[in-house]
C-alpha positions as CSV (number, residue, x, y, z in Angstrom):
1,L,-1.3,29.4,4.9
2,T,-2.9,26.0,4.4
3,G,-4.4,23.5,1.7
4,T,-4.7,25.3,-1.8
5,S,-3.2,28.5,-0.7
6,L,-0.1,26.9,0.8
7,T,0.1,24.5,-2.5
8,S,0.4,28.0,-4.6
9,E,2.8,29.5,-2.4
10,K,5.2,26.3,-2.9
11,V,4.6,26.2,-6.4
12,F,6.0,30.0,-7.2
13,R,8.4,29.7,-4.3
14,P,9.8,26.3,-4.2
15,I,12.4,26.1,-1.5
16,D,12.4,22.4,-1.8
17,P,13.0,21.3,-5.5
18,E,9.6,18.6,-4.7
19,E,7.8,21.2,-4.6
20,C,7.9,21.8,-8.0
21,F,5.6,19.2,-9.3
22,M,2.9,20.9,-7.2
23,S,-0.5,22.8,-9.3
24,A,-2.3,24.7,-7.8
25,K,-4.8,24.7,-10.8
26,N,-4.5,20.7,-11.3
27,N,-3.8,19.2,-8.1
28,P,-7.2,18.7,-6.3
29,F,-4.7,17.3,-3.6
30,D,-3.7,18.9,-0.6
31,A,0.3,18.2,-1.1
32,G,1.7,20.0,0.9
33,H,0.4,18.3,4.3
34,A,0.6,14.5,1.6
35,K,4.2,15.6,1.6
36,K,4.8,16.6,5.7
37,L,2.7,13.0,5.6
38,K,5.7,11.8,3.9
39,D,8.1,13.1,5.3
40,R,7.2,12.1,8.8
41,Y,6.5,8.3,8.0
42,I,10.4,8.3,6.5
43,A,11.7,10.2,9.3
44,K,9.7,7.8,11.7
45,G,11.2,4.4,9.4
46,N,13.1,5.2,5.9
47,E,13.0,6.7,3.0
48,K,12.3,2.8,1.2
49,H,9.6,2.1,3.2
50,G,8.3,5.1,5.4
51,T,6.7,3.1,8.4
52,A,4.9,0.2,6.6
53,T,6.3,-3.7,6.7
54,P,7.8,-4.9,3.3
55,I,6.1,-7.5,3.0
56,R,6.2,-11.9,0.9
57,L,3.3,-14.0,1.0
58,K,3.2,-17.0,1.2
59,R,1.1,-20.4,1.3
60,V,2.2,-22.7,4.3
61,D,-0.4,-25.8,4.1
62,D,-3.5,-24.0,3.9
63,K,-3.1,-20.9,4.9
64,V,-1.0,-17.5,3.7
65,E,1.6,-16.6,6.4
66,Y,5.0,-13.7,5.0
67,D,8.6,-13.2,5.2
68,L,10.2,-10.3,5.5
69,D,11.6,-8.8,2.8
70,L,14.2,-5.5,3.7
71,K,15.9,-6.1,0.3
72,S,14.1,-6.0,-3.0
73,P,13.4,-3.0,-4.8
74,I,10.2,-0.6,-4.7
75,A,8.7,0.8,-7.5
76,I,8.5,4.6,-7.1
77,Y,6.6,7.2,-8.7
78,P,6.8,7.8,-11.9
79,H,8.2,4.4,-12.4
80,P,11.4,4.8,-15.5
81,G,10.0,1.3,-17.2
82,K,11.5,-1.7,-16.8
83,H,10.2,-5.7,-15.1
84,I,10.4,-4.6,-10.7
85,D,9.6,-7.0,-8.6
86,S,8.2,-5.2,-5.7
87,P,7.3,-6.8,-2.4
88,G,3.7,-6.0,-0.4
89,L,3.5,-3.5,2.2
90,L,2.0,-3.8,5.2
91,F,0.1,-1.3,7.4
92,G,-0.2,-2.5,11.3
93,E,-0.7,-6.6,12.0
94,F,-1.4,-9.0,9.6
95,P,-4.5,-11.5,9.7
96,K,-3.7,-14.1,12.6
97,Y,-7.5,-15.5,11.7
98,K,-9.8,-15.5,8.6
99,P,-11.6,-12.2,9.1
100,P,-15.2,-11.1,8.5
101,M,-17.0,-11.6,5.4
102,W,-16.6,-7.5,4.0
103,Q,-14.6,-5.9,6.7
104,F,-12.3,-5.7,4.1
105,V,-12.2,-4.5,0.4
106,A,-10.2,-4.8,-2.6
107,G,-9.0,-2.3,-5.9
108,F,-6.6,-2.9,-8.6
109,D,-5.0,-1.3,-11.8
110,D,-3.6,-3.9,-13.7
111,Y,-0.3,-2.4,-16.3
112,K,-2.0,-2.6,-19.7
113,H,0.7,-3.8,-21.4
114,E,3.7,-6.5,-20.9
115,E,6.0,-4.5,-23.0
116,S,8.8,-3.8,-19.9
117,D,9.7,-0.3,-20.9
118,G,6.0,1.4,-20.3
119,D,5.6,3.1,-17.4
120,S,2.6,1.9,-15.5
121,V,2.6,-0.7,-12.7
122,S,0.4,-3.0,-10.9
123,G,-2.4,-0.7,-8.5
124,F,-3.4,-3.4,-6.1
125,K,-4.9,-2.3,-2.0
126,I,-6.5,-3.7,0.7
127,F,-8.6,-1.2,2.5
128,D,-10.5,-1.5,5.9
129,R,-14.0,0.0,6.0
130,I,-14.4,0.1,10.2
131,S,-11.1,1.7,10.0
132,R,-10.6,3.3,7.3
133,R,-7.3,2.7,6.6
134,L,-5.6,0.9,3.9
135,V,-3.7,-2.0,5.0
136,Y,-2.2,-3.8,2.6
137,S,-0.6,-2.1,-1.1
138,L,1.5,-3.9,-3.8
139,A,2.5,-2.0,-6.9
140,T,4.8,-4.0,-9.1
141,R,5.3,-5.6,-12.3
142,P,6.9,-8.6,-12.4
143,D,7.9,-10.9,-15.4
144,P,6.1,-13.1,-15.7
145,H,2.8,-11.6,-14.8
146,K,1.0,-14.3,-13.6
147,A,3.5,-14.1,-10.1
148,L,1.5,-10.3,-9.9
149,Y,-2.1,-12.7,-9.9
150,K,-0.7,-15.1,-7.6
151,E,0.4,-12.0,-5.0
152,I,-3.4,-10.8,-6.0
153,H,-4.8,-14.3,-4.9
154,M,-2.6,-15.1,-1.5
155,A,-4.0,-11.6,-0.4
156,L,-7.6,-11.7,-1.3
157,D,-7.4,-15.3,1.2
158,A,-4.8,-13.7,3.9
159,W,-7.7,-10.8,4.4
160,N,-10.9,-12.7,3.0
161,C,-12.1,-10.2,0.6
162,K,-12.9,-9.6,-3.0
163,A,-11.4,-6.9,-5.7
164,L,-13.1,-4.8,-7.4
165,P,-10.3,-4.2,-10.4
166,E,-10.9,-2.2,-14.0
167,N,-12.1,-4.0,-16.3
168,E,-10.1,-2.9,-19.1
169,D,-7.6,-5.7,-18.1
170,M,-8.6,-8.9,-17.1
171,G,-5.2,-10.6,-16.7
172,I,-6.3,-12.0,-12.7
173,K,-9.9,-13.3,-14.1
174,E,-7.6,-15.4,-16.3
175,Y,-5.7,-16.8,-13.7
176,L,-8.9,-17.1,-11.4
177,D,-10.7,-19.0,-13.8
178,R,-8.1,-21.5,-14.6
179,L,-8.6,-22.1,-10.9
180,N,-12.4,-21.8,-11.4
181,V,-12.8,-19.9,-8.1
182,T,-13.4,-16.2,-10.1
183,D,-16.4,-15.4,-8.7
184,S,-15.2,-16.1,-5.1
185,Y,-12.1,-13.4,-5.4
186,I,-13.5,-10.3,-8.0
187,E,-16.8,-8.6,-7.9
188,K,-19.8,-8.5,-10.6
189,K,-20.2,-5.6,-12.6
190,F,-22.6,-3.3,-10.8
191,D,-25.8,-3.3,-12.2
192,A,-28.2,-2.8,-8.7
193,F,-30.0,0.4,-9.4
194,G,-29.7,3.6,-10.2
195,D,-26.3,5.3,-10.9
196,F,-24.3,2.1,-10.5
197,S,-26.0,0.8,-13.9
198,K,-23.5,3.3,-15.2
199,F,-20.4,1.2,-14.0
200,S,-22.2,-1.2,-16.0
201,T,-20.5,-3.0,-19.4
202,N,-21.2,-6.5,-21.1
203,R,-18.1,-7.5,-19.2
204,K,-19.1,-9.7,-15.9
205,Y,-17.1,-8.6,-13.2
206,G,-14.9,-4.9,-12.6
207,W,-16.0,-2.1,-13.4
208,Q,-15.2,0.3,-16.8
209,P,-13.6,3.5,-16.4
210,D,-14.5,6.0,-19.3
211,K,-15.4,10.2,-18.8
212,F,-18.3,9.3,-16.1
213,T,-16.9,6.9,-13.6
214,A,-12.8,7.9,-14.1
215,P,-13.6,11.3,-12.1
216,F,-16.7,9.9,-9.8
217,V,-13.0,7.1,-8.6
218,R,-10.7,9.8,-8.4
219,N,-13.3,11.9,-6.5
220,L,-13.9,9.6,-3.8
221,V,-9.9,9.8,-3.0
222,I,-10.3,12.9,-3.1
223,D,-13.3,13.4,-0.6
224,Y,-11.6,10.4,1.2
225,T,-8.5,12.6,2.3
226,K,-10.7,15.6,3.5
227,E,-13.2,14.1,5.3
228,I,-12.7,15.3,8.6
229,T,-12.9,12.7,11.9
230,E,-13.6,14.2,15.3
231,H,-12.0,12.3,18.3
232,Q,-14.3,12.2,21.9
233,N,-12.7,11.7,25.0
234,D,-15.0,10.0,27.5
235,K,-17.5,13.1,28.2
236,G,-17.7,13.3,24.7
237,E,-15.6,16.2,24.1
238,V,-13.9,16.5,21.2
239,T,-10.3,16.6,21.7
240,D,-8.9,16.2,18.3
241,T,-9.7,16.5,14.1
242,E,-8.2,13.6,11.9
243,K,-8.3,14.6,7.9
244,G,-8.6,11.4,5.9
245,M,-5.0,11.9,4.6
246,D,-3.9,11.6,8.1
247,R,-4.3,7.8,7.5
248,V,-2.6,7.4,4.6
249,E,0.6,5.7,5.5
250,D,1.7,4.5,2.0
251,I,4.5,7.6,1.7
252,H,4.0,5.6,-2.5
253,L,0.7,7.0,-2.4
254,L,0.6,10.3,-0.5
255,E,3.8,10.7,-3.2
256,E,1.1,10.2,-6.4
257,F,-1.2,12.9,-4.1
258,I,1.8,15.3,-4.3
259,K,2.6,14.5,-8.2
260,Y,-1.2,14.9,-9.3
261,K,-2.3,16.1,-12.8
262,E,-5.4,15.2,-14.4
263,D,-2.7,13.8,-17.9
264,G,-0.9,11.5,-15.2
265,N,-0.4,8.0,-14.9
266,F,-1.5,7.8,-11.1
267,D,-1.9,3.9,-10.5
268,R,-1.9,3.4,-6.5
269,I,-4.2,6.4,-7.0
270,V,-7.0,4.2,-9.3
271,G,-6.6,1.5,-6.7
272,F,-7.3,3.1,-3.7
273,G,-10.1,4.6,-5.6
274,S,-11.7,1.1,-6.8
275,C,-11.3,0.0,-2.9
276,L,-13.7,3.5,-1.9
277,L,-15.7,3.0,-4.9
278,Y,-16.0,-0.9,-3.4
279,D,-17.0,0.4,-0.5
280,Y,-19.6,2.9,-1.4
281,Y,-21.7,0.5,-3.5
282,L,-21.8,-2.5,-0.7
283,T,-22.9,0.4,2.0
284,A,-25.5,1.7,-0.8
285,K,-26.4,-1.5,-0.7
286,R,-25.8,-1.9,3.3
287,I,-23.9,-5.1,2.6
288,F,-21.5,-4.9,6.2
289,P,-19.0,-7.1,7.8
290,R,-20.2,-10.5,8.7
291,T,-19.3,-14.2,9.9
292,N,-20.8,-16.9,7.6
293,K,-21.2,-20.4,10.2
294,R,-18.4,-21.7,9.4
295,D,-16.4,-18.6,10.0
296,R,-17.7,-18.7,13.6
297,E,-16.7,-22.6,13.9
298,E,-13.3,-21.1,12.9
299,L,-13.2,-18.6,15.4
300,E,-14.3,-20.7,17.8
301,V,-11.4,-23.2,17.3
302,Y,-8.8,-19.6,18.1
303,K,-11.4,-18.4,21.5
304,P,-9.8,-18.3,24.5
305,K,-10.7,-19.9,27.2
306,K,-12.6,-17.8,30.1
307,T,-11.5,-17.9,33.8
308,P,-13.7,-18.5,36.1
309,Q,-13.9,-15.2,37.9
310,Q,-14.7,-14.5,33.4
311,R,-17.5,-16.8,33.5
312,R,-19.2,-15.2,37.0
313,A,-19.2,-11.8,35.7
314,E,-20.7,-13.1,32.2
315,R,-23.6,-14.6,34.9
316,R,-23.7,-11.3,36.4
317,R,-24.6,-9.2,33.9
318,K,-27.0,-11.7,32.6
319,M,-28.7,-11.2,35.9
320,L,-28.9,-7.2,35.7
């Protein structure tokens, strides 16, 4: 049994108590596979972070760096309410140098109320458009709210990217407005052509969630988890296949996949969907990773010097 059939079997004949949360009817995600992945990452790491590295961002001179934070609590799903100050989760390596513009995109679903008893947390994600993997995840509800925006600001600097938030709550815009840098960090509304006009409102930034756009964004996440990637050897033979869900290392996002239902509140899924919507838009506009002149000059500073052997080999290649 696989996919929906396996989920149905677990719903009606649960062995693990968590399987009771699965719904074959309302859950479009492969909850059984998500749970298998979650258990695997916990076994390799721990129940709190999985295999992710919990970090706190900080500014050192003009650079963004980080400290490990193994002690602070993690916002679980469902969030029981009250303020919580969770660290970000890093997947893979932290950028040593400024990445090319448009390699990474960020998505953001803010919590809508300041009251500490709400069940929402932030859903902030950074997505690598080349590897098609999440590289950073932040789900928190700090007091004051601006502490969240400060962390997001540093993350966008570290990965050299812009964010596409829902435009119902523009607290992040107000924070960046005060610094006079909003256009550098938040994508404007989609009003370019075709169906993207449906994402437009009178507001200048972000996307408007409604009966058309919200399902569209959700379906981008569903399609991502189901997409198949083939891995080939040097002979062009397929040696392995990988589902999109296999690239999701965030155990808390996997938990939202497992417990998804249509009338629920899933901040991490919306944040991830915002990343995929942004990637979808940029790809449609044929906007791909690039470096401008200033970026290239900065990268030259860190470019290692070539050995005499490397220079001779390079000259030979040019002569061929």
